[in-house]
C-alpha positions in Angstrom: 128.5 13.2 105.7 125.2 12.1 107.1 125.7 14.2 110.2 126.6 17.3 108.1 123.5 17.0 106.1 121.4 16.7 109.2 123.0 19.8 110.7 122.5 21.7 107.5 118.8 20.7 107.4 118.3 21.7 111.0 120.0 25.1 110.4 117.8 25.7 107.4 114.7 25.0 109.3 115.9 27.3 112.1 116.4 30.1 109.6 113.0 29.6 108.0 111.3 29.8 111.4 113.3 32.8 112.4 112.5 34.5 109.1 108.8 33.8 109.3 108.7 35.1 112.8 110.3 38.4 112.1 109.0 38.6 108.5 105.4 38.8 109.6 106.3 41.4 112.2 108.2 43.5 109.6 105.2 43.5 107.3 102.7 43.9 110.0 99.5 45.8 109.5 101.4 48.8 108.2 102.8 47.0 105.1 100.1 48.6 103.0 98.0 51.3 104.4 96.7 53.1 101.3 95.9 52.3 97.7 95.2 54.6 94.8 94.3 53.3 91.3 96.0 55.2 88.6 94.3 53.5 85.7 92.9 50.2 84.5 93.8 49.1 81.0 91.2 46.8 79.4 91.6 44.9 76.2 89.5 41.8 76.8 90.7 39.3 77.8 93.7 41.4 78.9 93.3 43.5 82.1 96.1 45.6 83.6 95.7 47.5 86.8 98.1 50.4 87.5 98.2 51.6 91.1 100.2 53.2 93.9 100.6 51.3 97.2 101.9 53.3 100.2 103.0 52.2 103.6 102.0 53.8 106.9 104.6 56.6 106.3 103.4 57.4 102.8 106.3 55.6 101.0 105.9 53.4 97.9 106.2 49.7 98.7 107.8 47.0 96.5 105.8 44.4 94.5 107.1 41.7 96.9 105.6 43.5 99.9 102.3 44.1 98.0 102.0 40.4 97.2 102.8 39.4 100.8 100.2 41.8 102.1 97.5 39.7 100.3 96.1 42.2 97.7 92.7 41.1 96.4 90.9 42.5 93.3 87.3 42.0 92.2 85.6 43.1 89.0 81.9 43.1 89.7 81.4 39.7 91.3 84.4 38.2 89.5 87.5 37.7 91.6 90.7 38.5 89.7 94.1 36.7 89.9 96.5 39.1 91.7 99.5 36.9 91.9 101.3 38.8 89.1 102.3 42.1 90.8 105.3 43.9 89.4 106.7 47.4 88.8 104.8 49.0 85.9 106.8 48.8 82.7 104.1 49.4 80.1 104.5 52.5 77.8 102.9 55.7 78.8 100.8 58.1 76.6 101.3 61.6 78.0 98.2 63.7 76.9 98.8 67.4 77.4 96.0 69.9 77.4 98.0 73.1 76.7 96.2 76.4 77.6 97.1 79.0 75.0 94.2 81.4 75.9 94.7 85.1 76.7 95.1 84.3 80.4 98.6 82.8 79.6 101.7 85.0 79.5 104.4 84.3 77.0 106.8 83.3 79.7 104.4 80.7 81.2 103.5 79.3 77.7 107.2 79.0 76.9 107.9 77.2 80.2 105.2 74.7 79.5 106.6 74.0 76.0 110.0 73.4 77.6 108.4 71.0 80.1 106.7 69.0 77.4 109.9 68.8 75.4 111.7 67.6 78.5 109.2 64.9 79.1 109.6 63.8 75.4 113.4 63.7 75.8 113.3 61.5 78.9 110.3 59.2 78.2 110.7 55.6 77.1 111.2 54.4 73.5 107.5 53.4 73.1 106.0 56.2 75.2 103.8 58.7 73.3 103.1 62.4 73.4 99.7 63.9 72.4 99.0 67.6 72.6 95.7 69.5 72.5 95.3 73.3 72.7 92.4 74.8 74.8 92.4 78.4 73.6 89.2 79.0 71.7 88.0 75.9 69.9 89.9 72.9 71.4 91.8 70.9 68.9 94.4 68.1 68.7 97.6 69.6 67.2 99.7 66.4 67.7 98.6 62.9 67.5 100.4 60.1 69.4 104.0 60.5 68.5 107.4 59.5 69.8 109.4 61.6 67.3 111.2 64.5 69.1 111.5 66.5 65.9 107.7 66.4 65.3 107.0 67.3 68.9 109.4 70.3 68.7 108.0 71.7 65.5 104.4 71.3 66.8 105.1 73.2 70.0 106.9 75.9 68.1 103.7 76.7 66.2 101.6 77.2 69.4 100.9 80.8 70.0 98.5 82.6 72.4 95.1 83.5 71.1 92.7 86.2 72.3 90.1 83.7 73.4 89.0 82.0 76.6 90.2 78.6 77.8 87.7 75.9 77.1 88.7 73.0 79.4 85.5 71.0 79.5 85.0 70.7 75.6 88.7 69.8 75.4 88.4 67.1 78.1 85.3 65.8 76.3 87.2 65.6 73.0 90.1 63.8 74.7 87.8 61.1 76.0 86.2 60.6 72.6 89.6 60.4 70.9 90.9 58.0 73.6 87.9 55.6 73.2 88.1 55.8 69.4 91.8 55.2 69.3 92.1 53.2 72.5 94.2 50.3 71.4 96.7 52.4 69.4 97.5 54.5 72.5 100.0 53.3 75.1 98.3 51.2 77.9 99.1 53.8 80.6 97.6 57.2 79.9 98.4 60.4 81.9 96.3 63.5 81.3 98.3 66.7 82.1 96.4 70.0 82.1 98.8 73.0 81.6 97.2 76.3 82.5 97.8 79.4 84.6 96.9 80.2 88.2 94.6 82.9 87.0 92.6 80.5 84.9 92.5 77.9 87.7 91.1 80.5 90.1 88.6 82.0 87.7 87.4 78.7 86.3 85.1 77.2 89.0 84.1 74.4 86.6 87.7 73.2 86.5 88.0 73.1 90.2 84.6 71.5 90.7 85.4 68.8 88.1 88.8 68.0 89.6 87.6 67.9 93.2 84.6 65.6 92.5 84.6 61.9 91.9 83.9 62.4 88.2 87.6 62.8 87.6 88.1 59.2 88.8 85.9 57.9 86.0 88.4 59.2 83.4 90.4 56.0 84.1 93.8 57.7 83.8 96.3 59.6 85.8 95.2 63.3 86.0 97.3 66.3 87.0 96.5 70.0 86.5 99.4 72.4 86.7 98.6 76.0 87.7 101.5 78.3 87.0 101.8 81.6 88.8 104.3 84.2 90.0 103.1 83.5 93.6 102.1 79.8 93.6 101.9 79.6 97.4 98.7 81.5 97.4 97.1 78.7 95.4 97.7 76.0 97.9 94.0 75.9 98.8 93.3 74.6 95.2 95.6 71.6 95.9 93.8 70.8 99.1 90.3 71.1 97.5 91.1 68.8 94.6 92.9 66.2 96.7 96.3 67.0 95.1 95.1 67.0 91.4 95.7 70.8 91.0 99.4 71.5 91.5 100.4 75.2 91.9 103.9 75.9 90.7 106.1 79.0 90.2 106.7 80.0 86.7 110.4 79.2 87.0 109.6 75.7 88.4 107.2 74.4 85.7 109.7 72.1 84.1 110.8 70.6 87.4 107.2 70.1 88.6 106.1 68.4 85.4 109.2 66.2 85.4 108.5 65.2 89.1 105.1 63.9 88.1 106.7 62.0 85.2 109.0 60.4 87.8 106.1 59.5 90.0 104.6 57.4 87.2 107.7 55.2 87.4 106.8 54.2 90.9 103.5 52.6 90.0 102.8 49.0 90.5 101.1 46.8 87.9 98.7 43.8 88.4 98.7 41.9 85.1 95.7 39.6 84.8 93.0 38.4 82.5 89.2 38.1 82.6 86.9 35.7 80.7 85.7 36.8 77.3 82.1 36.8 78.6 83.0 39.6 81.0 83.6 42.0 78.1 81.0 44.0 76.2 79.4 47.4 76.3 79.0 47.8 80.1 80.6 49.4 83.2 81.9 47.3 86.0 83.3 48.3 89.4 86.9 47.3 90.1 87.8 47.1 93.8 91.2 46.6 95.4 91.5 45.7 99.0 93.7 44.0 101.7 91.2 42.0 103.8 93.9 41.3 106.5 94.2 45.0 107.1 90.5 45.8 107.4 88.0 47.7 105.4 90.0 50.9 105.5 92.5 49.7 102.9 90.2 49.6 100.0 89.7 51.6 96.7 87.3 51.3 93.8 87.0 52.7 90.3 84.6 52.3 87.4 85.9 50.3 84.4 84.5 50.3 80.9 84.6 46.7 79.6 83.8 47.4 76.0 87.4 47.4 74.8 88.3 44.1 73.1 91.5 43.0 71.4 91.5 44.1 67.7 94.2 42.2 65.8 96.6 44.2 63.7 95.2 44.5 60.2 95.4 46.7 57.0 92.7 49.3 56.7 93.8 50.8 53.4 96.2 50.1 50.5 97.0 52.9 48.0 99.1 52.2 44.9 101.6 55.2 44.6 103.8 53.8 41.8 104.4 50.9 39.5 106.4 49.2 42.3 105.1 50.9 45.5 102.1 50.5 47.8 101.3 52.7 50.8 99.4 50.8 53.4 97.7 51.9 56.6 97.3 49.8 59.8 94.4 49.9 62.2 96.9 50.4 65.1 100.6 50.9 65.7 102.5 47.8 64.8 106.0 46.7 65.9 107.7 44.0 63.7 106.4 44.9 60.3 109.7 45.9 58.6 110.4 42.6 56.9 109.2 41.6 53.4 108.1 38.2 54.8 105.5 39.9 56.9 103.4 40.6 53.7 101.7 38.4 51.1 100.2 40.1 48.0 98.4 37.9 45.6 96.3 38.6 42.5 92.6 37.7 42.8 92.2 36.2 39.3 92.8 32.9 37.5 96.6 33.5 37.6 96.8 33.7 41.5 100.1 35.4 40.9 102.0 36.3 44.1 103.6 39.8 43.9 107.1 39.8 45.4 107.7 42.2 48.2 111.3 43.4 48.0 111.6 46.1 50.8 109.5 47.6 53.5 109.7 51.1 55.1 107.6 51.5 58.3 106.8 55.0 59.7 108.1 55.9 63.1 104.6 55.8 64.6 104.0 52.3 63.3 100.7 53.3 61.6 101.8 53.2 57.9 104.3 51.4 55.7 105.5 51.7 52.2 106.1 48.4 50.3 108.5 48.1 47.4 107.2 45.3 45.1 107.6 43.8 41.7 105.8 45.3 38.8 102.0 45.8 39.4 99.4 45.5 36.7 95.6 46.2 36.5 93.4 43.9 38.4 92.3 42.9 41.9 94.7 42.0 44.6 94.6 40.7 48.2 97.1 41.7 51.0 97.7 39.6 54.1 99.8 40.2 57.2 102.0 37.4 58.5 102.5 37.4 62.3 102.6 41.2 62.6 102.3 42.2 66.3 100.7 45.2 68.0 103.3 47.7 69.3 101.4 48.0 72.6 100.8 44.2 73.1 103.4 41.9 71.5 101.2 38.9 72.1 98.4 40.4 69.9 99.3 39.3 66.4 97.6 39.5 63.0 95.5 36.7 61.6 95.1 35.7 57.9 92.4 38.3 57.2 92.7 39.6 53.6 92.5 43.2 52.5 91.4 43.7 48.9 92.5 46.5 46.6 92.3 47.2 42.9 94.5 48.7 40.2 93.0 50.3 37.1 96.2 51.5 35.4 99.3 49.8 34.0 97.8 47.2 31.7 99.4 43.8 31.0 102.5 44.1 28.8 105.1 41.7 27.5 106.8 41.4 30.9 103.4 40.4 32.5 103.1 37.3 30.3 106.8 36.5 30.4 106.7 36.5 34.2 103.7 34.2 34.2 104.7 31.8 31.3 108.3 31.6 32.3 107.9 28.6 34.6 105.4 26.6 32.5 107.5 27.4 29.5 110.6 26.1 31.1 108.7 23.0 32.1 107.3 22.4 28.6 110.8 23.0 27.1 112.3 20.4 29.5 109.6 17.9 28.5 110.3 18.4 24.8 114.0 18.0 25.4 113.4 14.8 27.3 111.1 13.5 24.5 113.6 14.5 21.8 116.4 12.8 23.7 114.4 9.6 24.1 113.4 9.6 20.4 117.1 10.1 19.3 118.2 7.3 21.7 115.5 5.0 20.3 116.5 5.9 16.7 120.1 5.0 17.5 119.0 1.8 19.1 116.9 0.8 16.0 119.7 1.6 13.6 122.1 -0.5 15.7 119.6 -3.4 15.6 119.2 -3.1 11.9 122.9 -3.1 11.3 123.3 -6.1 13.5 120.5 -7.9 11.7 122.0 -7.1 8.3 125.5 -8.3 9.4 123.9 -11.5 10.6 121.9 -11.9 7.4 125.1 -11.5 5.3 127.0 -14.0 7.4 124.1 -16.4 7.2 123.8 -15.9 3.5 127.5 -16.6 2.8 127.4 -19.8 4.8 124.2 -21.1 3.2 124.2 -23.1 0.0 123.4 -21.5 -3.3 119.6 -21.3 -3.7 118.0 -23.2 -6.5 114.9 -20.9 -6.6 114.2 -19.1 -9.9 115.3 -15.5 -10.0 114.2 -12.5 -12.1 115.0 -8.7 -11.9 112.0 -6.5 -11.3 111.7 -2.7 -11.4 108.7 -0.9 -10.0 107.9 2.8 -10.1 105.5 3.7 -7.2 103.5 6.9 -7.0 100.8 7.8 -4.3 97.7 9.5 -5.5 98.0 13.3 -5.1 101.7 13.2 -4.8 104.3 14.5 -7.2 107.0 12.2 -5.9 107.7 8.8 -7.5 109.7 6.1 -5.8 111.7 3.4 -7.6 112.1 -0.2 -6.4 114.7 -2.3 -8.2 115.0 -5.8 -6.8 116.0 -9.3 -7.7 113.0 -11.5 -7.1 114.1 -14.8 -5.8 111.1 -17.1 -5.6 108.5 -14.5 -4.5 108.0 -11.1 -2.9 105.1 -9.8 -0.8 103.7 -6.3 -1.3 101.8 -4.6 1.6 101.8 -1.8 4.1 103.5 -3.5 7.0 107.3 -3.4 6.7 107.7 -6.3 9.1 105.3 -8.6 7.2 106.1 -7.8 3.5 109.1 -7.3 1.2 107.9 -4.2 -0.5 106.2 -1.7 1.8 103.8 0.9 0.6 102.8 3.9 2.7 99.1 3.7 2.0 96.5 3.1 4.7 94.2 1.5 2.1 96.7 -1.2 1.4 96.6 -4.2 3.7 99.6 -5.3 5.7 100.0 -8.3 3.1 98.1 -7.2 0.0 99.5 -9.2 -2.9 102.4 -11.4 -4.0 104.6 -11.5 -7.1 106.5 -14.7 -7.9 108.7 -16.2 -10.6 107.9 -19.2 -12.7 110.7 -20.0 -15.2 111.3 -16.7 -17.0 107.9 -15.2 -16.2 106.5 -13.1 -13.4 103.0 -13.5 -12.0 100.8 -11.5 -9.6 97.8 -12.4 -7.5 96.0 -11.1 -4.4 96.6 -12.9 -1.1 93.0 -12.6 -0.3 90.1 -12.9 -2.8 88.4 -9.9 -1.1 91.5 -7.7 -1.6 91.1 -5.6 -4.7 94.1 -5.7 -7.1 93.9 -3.9 -10.5 96.2 -4.4 -13.5 95.7 -2.0 -16.3 92.5 -0.9 -14.6 91.1 -4.4 -14.6 90.6 -6.3 -11.4 92.4 -9.6 -11.3 90.7 -12.6 -9.6 93.6 -15.1 -9.8 97.1 -15.4 -11.0 98.0 -12.9 -13.6 101.1 -12.8 -15.7 103.0 -9.5 -15.7 104.3 -7.8 -18.8 106.6 -4.9 -19.3 104.7 -1.6 -18.9 101.8 -3.0 -16.9 100.2 -0.5 -14.5 99.0 -1.9 -11.1 96.6 -0.1 -8.7 96.7 -1.0 -5.0 94.6 1.2 -2.8 95.6 4.8 -3.6 98.9 3.8 -5.0 99.9 3.3 -8.7 102.7 0.9 -9.7 104.3 0.7 -13.1 106.1 -2.6 -13.9 109.4 -2.5 -15.9 110.9 -5.9 -16.9 
């Protein structure tokens, strides 16, 4: 086994040496002979470079060969990491400048419409189509959209106008719109000008702009299609503009436009990042080169570093019904179709959280309709929970609150029921617990009293007959201000104590002015006597205060605190 492992190791080393020898020769100096930067996408700290790398024969090379060639990139004086080179897979925003001026024939305009529809049918799921018209006053007739139906109906409404083509104002508006709506547009942007050969020849400003270096500062792929019945006569325009003006026969418009769409699929992408301090309102020069191949393989472009990551957020909330809210996002979002992505809470003392039951997000990802529980007047806050940007999934929302107010739908019975339901249930549960404990304690006390009474009876039967004097006594007790009168009939054996504490006395009076042991009644022979247990305790008999032992007679009226007692012998 040891010999086999040694042989295998030697064979592997031999293959490695053989591969390195011929691999370098295969790459050679012709591995990369030309670069062209399609576009640089900046959202600090994210920086994506889209480019085309060609070999000595003009063929696109693979990401592996591009990495092996030693591609270097610098942004100003900052050297970028270029280890992550791959085939470009980011969404594309196709921006069409459609010429509908009087120089366009109906046939050419129709073919361009068909070409745009064909691009829309074959583009990726997240790709976007934007359409401007250049006849007369330039205007955007279709914002970024991926909906084939909307694109079709928009193009159906485009008609030729009896005005000139205004390319430069249209291009200026495109750049303003792109910078304003930068993050919501797909990272890759391709500007496609659709005009006629007549317009291209008669518009020197167009040719001058496309042939100069100014077009490189647009920072996006740029193609101008010039349709004509005899496109071969316009080949000079293609040469003058370094291939940016593409003459095409009227019958070949769809195929030519689709060919450029296919070209975009062969782009490479260098995905990298820059420090946050590299951002800001400034222009930097981005340079790509392969030092091992000399200074000839080098290309530069100007990059605007002012675009920073803006997290997905809600820019507006409009209440459209008792249970519906229409919200608008600051950019196209991706995973915002779940109720858990939203938190709505009232900004008052209640801090009531409004339940979100369902969400319907528009196809462009810019708006959403929330179905909620009942809404009432007041101020509310809305937060997004981990909602991601459609263009960059790693860019997610934070806990920023969006405030909105409702002036209609005042509080009703359901409003208070919803808020008091939980505390009401808690209070009811506490009352039930207290009632259960009181009932249990009452049963326990009754059981104790019954047991004590049984013990008392058993003890009384076993005890010898008492020799104490006995006398029946009847008392009629009435509290001041009460209409009720209680009757006590008892056999006084020796003595009884009258007071307010049922544990310390024999006759208990419910009077807070009566002491726990107020006075005592006892038997001497055939007579009953009364005296206070404390000299300071007031006891009145027939409205006269007694100071010592006092003999009771039938009909005497006693006053203890606020209680009146009539004695019956």
